[in-house]
C-alpha positions as CSV (number, residue, x, y, z in Angstrom):
1,M,-36.0,33.7,-7.9
2,T,-35.6,37.2,-8.0
3,D,-37.8,39.0,-5.3
4,Y,-41.1,40.3,-6.9
5,N,-41.5,43.1,-4.7
6,S,-37.8,44.4,-5.2
7,V,-38.6,44.3,-8.8
8,I,-42.2,46.2,-8.4
9,N,-40.3,48.9,-6.5
10,Q,-37.7,49.4,-9.1
11,L,-40.2,49.5,-11.9
12,V,-42.3,52.0,-10.0
13,I,-39.1,54.3,-10.0
14,I,-38.2,53.8,-13.7
15,S,-41.9,53.9,-15.1
16,Q,-43.1,56.7,-13.1
17,M,-46.2,54.6,-12.7
18,T,-47.9,53.8,-9.4
19,E,-48.0,50.4,-8.0
20,D,-51.8,50.3,-8.7
21,E,-51.2,50.8,-12.5
22,I,-48.4,48.5,-12.4
23,E,-50.5,46.0,-10.8
24,K,-52.3,45.4,-14.2
25,Y,-49.2,44.0,-15.6
26,E,-48.5,41.5,-13.0
27,N,-48.3,38.6,-15.8
28,C,-45.3,40.7,-17.7
29,I,-43.5,41.4,-14.5
30,N,-43.6,37.4,-13.8
31,S,-42.6,36.7,-17.2
32,S,-39.8,39.2,-17.1
33,I,-38.2,37.7,-13.6
34,E,-38.7,34.2,-14.9
35,Y,-36.9,35.1,-18.3
36,V,-33.9,36.8,-16.6
37,F,-33.4,34.3,-14.2
38,S,-33.5,31.6,-16.7
39,T,-30.5,33.4,-18.2
40,L,-28.3,33.6,-14.8
41,V,-25.2,32.1,-14.4
42,S,-25.9,31.5,-10.7
43,E,-28.8,31.6,-8.4
44,E,-26.9,33.4,-6.0
45,C,-27.0,36.4,-8.1
46,C,-30.8,36.5,-8.6
47,N,-31.3,39.5,-5.9
48,D,-28.2,41.5,-7.1
49,S,-29.5,45.1,-7.5
50,R,-28.3,45.0,-11.2
51,V,-30.4,41.7,-11.7
52,I,-33.5,43.3,-10.2
53,N,-33.0,46.5,-12.5
54,L,-32.7,44.3,-15.4
55,C,-36.2,42.6,-14.5
56,A,-37.7,45.9,-13.9
57,V,-36.4,47.6,-17.3
58,N,-37.5,44.1,-19.2
59,A,-41.0,44.4,-17.7
60,F,-41.2,48.3,-18.4
61,M,-40.3,47.6,-22.1
62,K,-43.2,45.0,-22.2
63,I,-45.6,47.4,-20.5
64,A,-44.6,50.3,-22.9
65,L,-45.0,48.0,-26.1
66,I,-48.3,47.0,-24.8
67,K,-49.4,50.7,-24.1
68,E,-48.1,51.4,-27.5
69,A,-50.3,48.6,-29.2
70,D,-53.4,49.8,-27.3
71,S,-52.9,53.6,-28.7
72,D,-54.6,54.5,-31.8
73,G,-51.6,54.2,-34.0
74,I,-51.8,57.7,-35.2
75,S,-48.6,59.6,-34.8
76,S,-49.3,62.8,-36.4
77,F,-52.5,64.7,-37.4
78,S,-53.4,68.1,-38.8
79,A,-56.3,69.9,-39.8
80,G,-55.8,73.5,-40.8
81,D,-53.9,75.4,-38.0
82,V,-54.1,72.7,-35.6
83,S,-51.6,69.7,-35.8
84,F,-51.0,67.0,-33.3
85,S,-48.0,64.5,-33.3
86,R,-47.1,61.9,-30.6
87,D,-43.5,61.5,-29.5
88,T,-42.4,58.0,-30.1
89,S,-38.8,58.2,-28.9
90,S,-39.8,57.0,-25.6
91,L,-39.7,53.2,-26.6
92,D,-36.2,54.2,-28.0
93,R,-34.9,55.5,-24.7
94,I,-36.4,52.3,-23.0
95,K,-34.4,50.2,-25.3
96,L,-31.5,52.0,-24.4
97,L,-32.3,51.6,-20.8
98,Y,-32.7,47.7,-21.2
99,E,-29.2,47.6,-23.3
100,L,-27.7,49.2,-20.3
101,A,-29.1,47.2,-17.8
102,R,-28.3,44.0,-19.7
103,D,-24.7,45.5,-20.0
104,E,-24.4,45.9,-16.5
105,C,-25.2,42.2,-15.9
106,K,-23.1,40.7,-18.6
107,D,-21.2,38.5,-16.1
108,M,-24.2,37.2,-14.4
109,V,-26.3,36.4,-17.6
110,V,-25.6,33.7,-20.2
111,D,-26.0,34.9,-23.8
112,N,-28.2,32.3,-25.2
113,G,-27.5,33.6,-28.8
114,F,-26.9,31.0,-31.7
115,S,-23.3,30.9,-32.6
116,F,-21.0,28.6,-34.6
117,K,-18.4,26.8,-33.4
118,V,-15.3,24.9,-34.5
119,V,-15.9,21.1,-34.4
């Protein structure tokens, strides 16, 4: 299994959150580690730096979605001369980061997607 502390260290780097903040999301992190581990071609690569990064980015994406769901949902507001809008592109950047991390691991990860095969 991928080392939990290594994933936490990488998650601190990419999320800019403290370890105390990240501690609240322990279940998300464990879920991401277990998911990525279940897709690996071989256990030998479970602590490869690319796999650790994939686990961290996967967890970061879950955390960002949780934080977004906890927000009030207002993306823009204006009253007279005062206006407020929230930048929602951060989730798009996290998804791109996930795609890059997944692409880096393509030779170590099995694609469990559905496909038709010749019989």
